[in-house]
N, C-alpha and C positions, 0 to 999 in steps of 0.2 A: 504493499501499498504507498505511496506518494506524498508526502505532505507538501503542501501548496509553500512557494516560497515568495518570502516579501521583498521586491526592491526598493532597495532606495530612492529618496528621490531623485536623485545628482542623478544616479545612472541610468532613474527613465528620463530624466532631461537630457543628458547624454544621448544617451539612443533615439530619441524625440527627435532631437536637434536633426542630427546626422539623417535623417529618414525626413526630415524637412529641408532639408537643404538639394536631398537631391545627390549625393556624393556615391551614396550605394545606396543600391533594393532592397526592400524588405525582405526580401527571401536570402542575401547577404546578410544582412544584420540578422535575421537569424538563426544561419547558425555560427556567425559570427558570436554569437553571446550568449547563445543557447537560449535562446524564447523564444516563444511561440511566433508568426506573423499575426497573428490574431490580437494577440499582447500588445504590437507595438503598434498595431493601428487601431485600437483608445486608445495608449498613449497620445498618438500624432493626433485623436480625433479633442483629444482631452487638450491641448496644449494650443492648437489651435481655437480653442471656443474659449480658453480662460487668457490666450494672449491678451486681448484689449482690458481687461480686470488691471492686470500692471499698468495700465499706462491711464486710466478712469480718473485716480485716486479716490474712487468712491471706497468704503469700506465694505467687506465680505461679512455673510452674517460667519464667520471665525474671528475675526478679526472684534466683530461686536462681542461674539459671546465669550473673548478671550479677556476683552475688558471685564464685563458684569464679573467672569471668574474671578481675577486680579480685584476687582473693587467688594465683593465677597466677604474674597482670603484679607482680603486690608482693615475692611469690617469686624471681622471676627478676629485678629489679632488683636488690635483696640479693644474688643471687649475682653479678651483674653486678660489682658495686661488690665486695663483697672480690676477687673474681676482677681488678678494674683496681687496689687497693689493692697486689693483691700485686706486680705487673708494675710497678707506679713503685717498689715497695721491692727488686726484684730487677737495675733497671735503674739503680739510683744507684750500687748497688757496684760 
């Protein structure tokens, strides 16, 4: 039974950019990197669809979610700091 291989994003980008440039055929890339042609085509499609977002300046949903999570974590740190300080004062008495 074979396991799925998770490729690094840098590897995906490298293969997709070479495929997009047309320096090598998809079949050649597939043989060279040991990745199926359908997977390379999927990466090419994803690259083409998301390349405009890089220059748009708009925040993606991932960015918004990351900011919300960071805000929540900072709030939790603040809450825990206040609770710790309170417990230290109470234990000294």
